[in-house]
C-alpha positions in Angstrom: 75.6 104.2 104.2 77.5 101.3 103.0 75.4 98.6 100.5 75.5 94.7 100.9 73.7 92.4 98.5 72.8 89.2 100.7 71.7 86.1 99.3 69.8 83.3 100.9 68.7 85.9 103.7 65.4 84.7 104.6 66.7 82.2 107.1 69.7 80.5 108.7 73.2 82.2 108.2 72.0 84.7 105.8 69.2 85.8 108.2 71.6 86.1 111.3 74.2 88.2 109.3 71.5 90.5 107.7 70.2 91.6 111.0 73.8 92.3 112.4 74.6 94.4 109.4 71.3 96.4 109.7 72.0 96.9 113.3 75.3 98.5 112.2 73.6 100.9 109.5 74.1 99.0 106.2 71.7 99.3 103.3 70.8 95.8 102.6 69.5 94.3 99.5 68.2 90.6 100.5 67.4 87.6 98.0 65.8 84.2 99.0 63.7 81.8 96.9 60.6 82.4 98.8 59.0 85.6 98.7 56.9 85.6 101.9 59.2 85.0 104.6 61.8 87.1 102.8 59.5 90.0 102.8 58.9 89.5 106.7 62.8 89.7 107.1 63.0 92.8 104.7 59.9 94.5 107.0 61.9 93.7 110.1 65.1 95.1 109.4 64.5 97.9 106.8 65.8 96.2 103.7 65.1 95.5 100.1 63.5 92.3 99.3 64.2 90.6 95.8 62.7 87.1 95.6 64.0 84.6 93.1 66.4 82.0 92.3 70.2 83.1 92.1 70.5 80.4 89.2 68.1 82.7 87.1 70.0 85.3 85.1 67.1 87.6 85.2 66.7 87.3 89.1 70.5 88.2 89.3 70.1 91.4 86.9 67.0 92.5 89.1 69.2 92.0 92.3 72.1 93.9 91.2 69.9 96.9 89.6 68.1 96.9 93.1 71.4 97.4 95.0 72.8 100.0 92.4 76.4 101.3 92.6 78.6 100.8 94.1 78.2 97.6 96.3 80.4 97.5 99.3 79.7 93.9 100.5 78.6 90.8 98.4 77.8 87.8 100.5 76.9 84.5 98.3 75.1 82.5 100.8 72.2 80.9 99.1 73.0 77.2 98.5 71.3 74.1 97.7 71.9 70.4 99.2 70.7 68.5 96.4 69.1 65.2 97.0 68.5 64.1 100.7 69.9 61.8 101.9 72.8 62.5 99.8 73.4 59.6 97.1 76.9 58.4 95.9 78.3 60.1 92.9 78.1 56.8 90.9 74.3 57.5 91.4 74.0 61.2 91.3 71.4 62.2 89.0 73.4 64.5 86.6 70.7 67.1 85.9 70.5 67.5 89.8 74.2 67.9 90.0 74.1 70.5 87.4 71.5 72.4 89.4 73.7 72.1 92.6 76.5 73.5 90.8 74.6 76.6 89.1 73.4 77.4 92.3 76.6 77.0 94.7 79.4 77.8 92.2 77.9 79.6 89.1 75.5 82.1 90.5 78.2 83.5 93.1 80.4 84.2 90.0 77.8 85.7 88.0 76.8 88.1 90.7 80.6 89.4 91.1 80.5 89.7 87.4 77.4 92.0 87.3 77.7 94.0 90.7 79.5 97.2 90.5 81.9 96.6 93.6 83.5 99.4 95.3 87.2 99.7 95.6 88.2 97.6 98.6 84.7 95.6 98.5 84.6 92.8 100.3 83.1 89.5 98.7 82.2 86.6 101.3 81.3 83.2 99.6 80.2 80.8 102.0 81.7 77.5 101.9 81.9 74.3 103.7 84.4 71.9 104.9 82.8 69.6 102.5 84.3 71.6 99.9 88.0 70.6 101.3 87.5 67.0 102.6 86.2 64.1 100.9 83.1 62.9 102.7 81.5 59.7 101.5 77.9 60.5 100.2 78.8 64.3 99.9 80.3 64.3 96.3 77.7 66.7 94.7 77.3 69.2 97.3 81.3 69.0 98.3 82.1 69.3 94.6 80.1 72.6 94.2 81.9 74.1 97.4 85.3 73.3 96.1 84.5 74.8 92.8 83.4 78.0 94.7 86.5 77.9 96.8 88.7 77.8 93.7 86.9 80.5 92.1 87.2 82.7 95.1 91.0 81.8 95.2 91.6 82.8 91.7 89.5 86.0 91.8 91.5 87.0 94.7 94.6 86.9 92.8 93.1 88.9 89.9 91.3 91.4 91.9 94.0 92.5 94.7 92.0 95.7 95.0 89.3 93.7 96.6 89.0 91.5 99.6 87.6 88.1 98.4 86.9 85.5 101.2 85.7 81.9 101.3 84.5 81.4 104.8 83.4 78.0 106.4 80.6 78.7 109.0 81.0 75.4 110.5 78.4 73.3 111.6 74.9 74.8 112.5 71.5 73.9 113.4 69.8 75.1 109.9 67.0 73.8 107.7 69.8 72.6 105.0 71.7 70.6 107.9 68.7 68.8 108.8 68.0 68.0 105.3 71.4 66.6 105.3 70.9 64.3 108.1 67.1 63.3 107.8 65.8 61.9 110.8 68.5 62.7 113.2 68.6 65.1 116.0 70.8 68.1 115.1 70.1 70.2 118.3 73.4 70.1 119.6 74.6 72.0 116.6 75.0 75.8 117.4 72.6 78.3 116.0 73.9 80.3 112.9 74.2 83.4 115.0 77.4 81.8 116.7 79.1 81.8 113.2 78.1 85.7 112.6 81.2 87.2 114.6 83.6 85.4 112.2 82.1 86.9 109.4 81.9 90.3 110.8 85.5 90.1 111.3 86.0 89.9 107.5 83.4 92.6 106.9 85.1 95.0 109.6 88.5 94.2 109.5 91.4 94.1 106.9 92.2 90.5 106.5 93.8 89.5 103.6 91.9 87.5 100.7 91.9 83.9 101.5 89.9 80.8 103.1 88.9 81.0 106.7 86.8 79.2 109.4 84.3 81.4 111.1 85.2 79.8 114.4 88.8 80.4 114.2 88.3 83.9 113.3 86.0 84.4 116.5 88.8 82.8 118.5 91.2 85.2 117.2 89.2 88.3 117.9 88.3 87.1 121.5 
Protein backbone atom coordinates (compact mmCIF):
# COMPACT_ATOMS: atom_id res chain seq x y z
CA UNK A 1 0.00 0.00 0.00
CA UNK A 2 1.71 3.25 -1.12
CA UNK A 3 1.81 6.18 1.31
CA UNK A 4 0.86 9.78 0.53
CA UNK A 5 0.98 13.00 2.53
CA UNK A 6 -1.68 15.50 1.45
CA UNK A 7 -1.79 18.95 3.03
CA UNK A 8 -4.89 21.12 3.10
CA UNK A 9 -7.04 18.00 2.90
CA UNK A 10 -10.17 18.98 4.84
CA UNK A 11 -11.88 20.76 1.94
CA UNK A 12 -11.57 21.82 -1.68
CA UNK A 13 -9.01 20.21 -3.95
CA UNK A 14 -7.17 18.46 -1.12
CA UNK A 15 -10.34 16.72 -0.01
CA UNK A 16 -11.34 15.74 -3.55
CA UNK A 17 -7.89 14.32 -4.31
CA UNK A 18 -7.71 12.47 -0.99
CA UNK A 19 -11.02 10.77 -1.67
CA UNK A 20 -9.80 9.67 -5.10
CA UNK A 21 -6.52 8.32 -3.70
CA UNK A 22 -8.35 6.45 -0.93
CA UNK A 23 -10.51 4.73 -3.55
CA UNK A 24 -7.28 3.62 -5.24
CA UNK A 25 -5.92 2.01 -2.08
CA UNK A 26 -3.46 4.64 -0.88
CA UNK A 27 -2.48 4.97 2.76
CA UNK A 28 -3.10 8.64 3.47
CA UNK A 29 -1.70 11.04 6.06
CA UNK A 30 -3.74 14.23 5.92
CA UNK A 31 -3.12 17.75 7.19
CA UNK A 32 -5.37 20.78 7.74
CA UNK A 33 -5.47 23.66 10.18
CA UNK A 34 -8.92 22.84 11.60
CA UNK A 35 -8.97 19.56 13.52
CA UNK A 36 -12.73 18.85 13.53
CA UNK A 37 -13.38 18.82 9.76
CA UNK A 38 -10.09 17.01 9.16
CA UNK A 39 -11.13 14.27 11.58
CA UNK A 40 -14.42 13.85 9.72
CA UNK A 41 -12.55 13.41 6.44
CA UNK A 42 -10.07 10.97 7.95
CA UNK A 43 -12.87 8.88 9.43
CA UNK A 44 -14.73 8.89 6.13
CA UNK A 45 -11.84 7.58 4.01
CA UNK A 46 -9.78 5.70 6.60
CA UNK A 47 -6.86 8.12 6.71
CA UNK A 48 -4.52 9.41 9.42
CA UNK A 49 -5.30 12.97 10.53
CA UNK A 50 -2.59 15.33 11.79
CA UNK A 51 -4.09 18.77 12.37
CA UNK A 52 -1.91 21.87 12.43
CA UNK A 53 -0.33 24.69 10.46
CA UNK A 54 2.25 23.69 7.84
CA UNK A 55 4.14 26.89 8.72
CA UNK A 56 4.87 25.35 12.14
CA UNK A 57 8.08 23.24 12.16
CA UNK A 58 6.80 21.02 14.99
CA UNK A 59 3.64 20.24 13.04
CA UNK A 60 5.64 19.38 9.93
CA UNK A 61 7.78 16.96 11.96
CA UNK A 62 4.65 15.33 13.38
CA UNK A 63 3.14 14.99 9.91
CA UNK A 64 6.23 13.30 8.49
CA UNK A 65 6.57 11.06 11.55
CA UNK A 66 2.97 9.87 11.12
CA UNK A 67 3.68 8.98 7.50
CA UNK A 68 6.84 7.04 8.27
CA UNK A 69 9.02 5.83 5.43
CA UNK A 70 9.02 5.61 2.55
CA UNK A 71 6.66 8.31 1.27
CA UNK A 72 5.52 7.67 -2.30
CA UNK A 73 3.57 10.89 -2.86
CA UNK A 74 3.80 14.35 -1.30
CA UNK A 75 1.01 16.77 -2.21
CA UNK A 76 1.67 20.33 -1.06
CA UNK A 77 -1.83 21.72 -1.43
CA UNK A 78 -2.23 23.83 1.75
CA UNK A 79 -2.23 27.54 0.93
CA UNK A 80 -3.31 30.87 2.34
CA UNK A 81 -4.63 33.72 0.24
CA UNK A 82 -3.62 36.62 2.44
CA UNK A 83 -5.84 39.69 2.91
CA UNK A 84 -9.24 39.78 1.23
CA UNK A 85 -9.77 41.81 -0.83
CA UNK A 86 -6.19 41.60 -2.04
CA UNK A 87 -4.24 44.86 -1.54
CA UNK A 88 -1.79 46.33 -4.00
CA UNK A 89 1.82 45.47 -3.22
CA UNK A 90 2.60 49.05 -2.20
CA UNK A 91 0.06 48.66 0.62
CA UNK A 92 0.66 44.99 1.47
CA UNK A 93 1.39 44.37 5.19
CA UNK A 94 4.86 42.85 5.23
CA UNK A 95 4.21 40.64 8.24
CA UNK A 96 1.23 39.13 6.42
CA UNK A 97 3.29 38.67 3.25
CA UNK A 98 5.92 36.85 5.27
CA UNK A 99 3.28 34.43 6.57
CA UNK A 100 1.90 33.85 3.04
CA UNK A 101 5.41 33.02 1.83
CA UNK A 102 6.00 30.70 4.79
CA UNK A 103 2.85 28.70 4.11
CA UNK A 104 2.81 28.71 0.31
CA UNK A 105 6.51 28.38 -0.51
CA UNK A 106 8.73 27.58 2.47
CA UNK A 107 6.50 24.90 4.03
CA UNK A 108 6.42 22.77 0.84
CA UNK A 109 10.20 22.90 0.67
CA UNK A 110 10.50 22.05 4.36
CA UNK A 111 8.23 19.01 3.96
CA UNK A 112 10.28 17.90 0.95
CA UNK A 113 13.42 18.13 3.06
CA UNK A 114 11.88 16.17 5.95
CA UNK A 115 10.01 13.40 4.15
CA UNK A 116 11.83 10.18 3.34
CA UNK A 117 10.77 9.96 -0.28
CA UNK A 118 10.89 6.63 -2.09
CA UNK A 119 12.87 6.34 -5.34
CA UNK A 120 10.54 7.49 -8.10
CA UNK A 121 8.22 9.25 -5.66
CA UNK A 122 5.93 12.01 -6.91
CA UNK A 123 5.83 15.50 -5.45
CA UNK A 124 2.87 17.66 -6.47
CA UNK A 125 3.11 21.34 -5.57
CA UNK A 126 -0.23 23.02 -6.21
CA UNK A 127 0.32 26.40 -7.85
CA UNK A 128 -1.81 28.95 -9.70
CA UNK A 129 -1.78 31.03 -12.85
CA UNK A 130 -1.17 33.95 -10.46
CA UNK A 131 2.33 32.50 -10.05
CA UNK A 132 3.15 33.03 -13.71
CA UNK A 133 0.89 35.95 -14.74
CA UNK A 134 1.07 39.47 -13.19
CA UNK A 135 -2.47 40.16 -11.97
CA UNK A 136 -3.08 43.51 -10.33
CA UNK A 137 -3.90 43.02 -6.66
CA UNK A 138 -2.48 39.50 -6.56
CA UNK A 139 1.12 40.40 -5.77
CA UNK A 140 1.40 38.64 -2.41
CA UNK A 141 -0.26 35.36 -3.33
CA UNK A 142 1.23 35.43 -6.82
CA UNK A 143 4.76 36.00 -5.51
CA UNK A 144 4.41 33.02 -3.16
CA UNK A 145 3.26 30.76 -5.98
CA UNK A 146 6.00 32.02 -8.30
CA UNK A 147 8.51 31.11 -5.59
CA UNK A 148 6.93 27.65 -5.28
CA UNK A 149 7.19 27.11 -9.02
CA UNK A 150 10.88 28.05 -9.10
CA UNK A 151 11.58 25.85 -6.08
CA UNK A 152 9.82 22.98 -7.88
CA UNK A 153 11.82 23.50 -11.07
CA UNK A 154 15.16 23.54 -9.26
CA UNK A 155 14.31 20.53 -7.10
CA UNK A 156 13.43 18.64 -10.29
CA UNK A 157 16.88 19.34 -11.73
CA UNK A 158 18.60 18.43 -8.49
CA UNK A 159 16.57 15.22 -8.00
CA UNK A 160 16.19 13.45 -11.37
CA UNK A 161 15.27 10.24 -9.54
CA UNK A 162 11.96 11.84 -8.51
CA UNK A 163 9.00 13.31 -10.38
CA UNK A 164 8.42 16.85 -9.14
CA UNK A 165 5.44 18.75 -10.51
CA UNK A 166 4.02 22.25 -10.17
CA UNK A 167 0.35 21.93 -11.07
CA UNK A 168 -2.13 24.71 -11.81
CA UNK A 169 -5.57 23.24 -11.02
CA UNK A 170 -7.41 26.14 -12.68
CA UNK A 171 -10.34 28.14 -11.33
CA UNK A 172 -12.44 26.20 -8.85
CA UNK A 173 -15.50 26.85 -6.71
CA UNK A 174 -13.72 26.72 -3.35
CA UNK A 175 -13.70 28.80 -0.18
CA UNK A 176 -10.33 30.33 -1.08
CA UNK A 177 -11.63 31.41 -4.49
CA UNK A 178 -14.65 32.95 -2.79
CA UNK A 179 -12.36 34.81 -0.39
CA UNK A 180 -10.45 36.15 -3.39
CA UNK A 181 -13.65 37.59 -4.85
CA UNK A 182 -15.65 38.77 -1.82
CA UNK A 183 -19.27 39.47 -2.56
CA UNK A 184 -19.13 37.97 -6.06
CA UNK A 185 -21.01 34.93 -7.32
CA UNK A 186 -18.46 32.24 -8.23
CA UNK A 187 -20.99 29.46 -8.74
CA UNK A 188 -19.97 29.28 -12.41
CA UNK A 189 -16.54 27.94 -11.40
CA UNK A 190 -16.19 24.16 -11.66
CA UNK A 191 -16.01 22.06 -8.50
CA UNK A 192 -12.53 20.92 -7.42
CA UNK A 193 -13.42 17.33 -8.34
CA UNK A 194 -13.07 18.32 -12.00
CA UNK A 195 -9.35 19.05 -11.47
CA UNK A 196 -8.62 15.69 -9.86
CA UNK A 197 -8.22 13.61 -13.06
CA UNK A 198 -5.38 15.88 -14.15
CA UNK A 199 -3.56 15.37 -10.86
CA UNK A 200 -4.13 11.62 -11.01
CA UNK A 201 -2.50 11.59 -14.44
CA UNK A 202 0.69 12.77 -12.74
CA UNK A 203 0.35 10.38 -9.80
CA UNK A 204 -0.28 7.31 -11.94
CA UNK A 205 1.62 8.16 -15.12
CA UNK A 206 5.28 8.77 -15.86
CA UNK A 207 5.30 12.31 -17.19
CA UNK A 208 8.58 14.17 -16.71
CA UNK A 209 8.98 16.72 -13.95
CA UNK A 210 7.68 20.16 -14.85
CA UNK A 211 4.78 22.60 -14.70
CA UNK A 212 1.36 21.37 -15.83
CA UNK A 213 -2.21 22.57 -16.03
CA UNK A 214 -4.76 20.08 -14.72
CA UNK A 215 -7.20 20.87 -17.55
CA UNK A 216 -4.59 20.17 -20.23
CA UNK A 217 -3.66 16.87 -18.61
CA UNK A 218 -7.28 15.82 -18.53
CA UNK A 219 -7.74 16.72 -22.20
CA UNK A 220 -4.62 14.78 -23.16
CA UNK A 221 -5.84 11.65 -21.38
CA UNK A 222 -9.39 11.86 -22.75
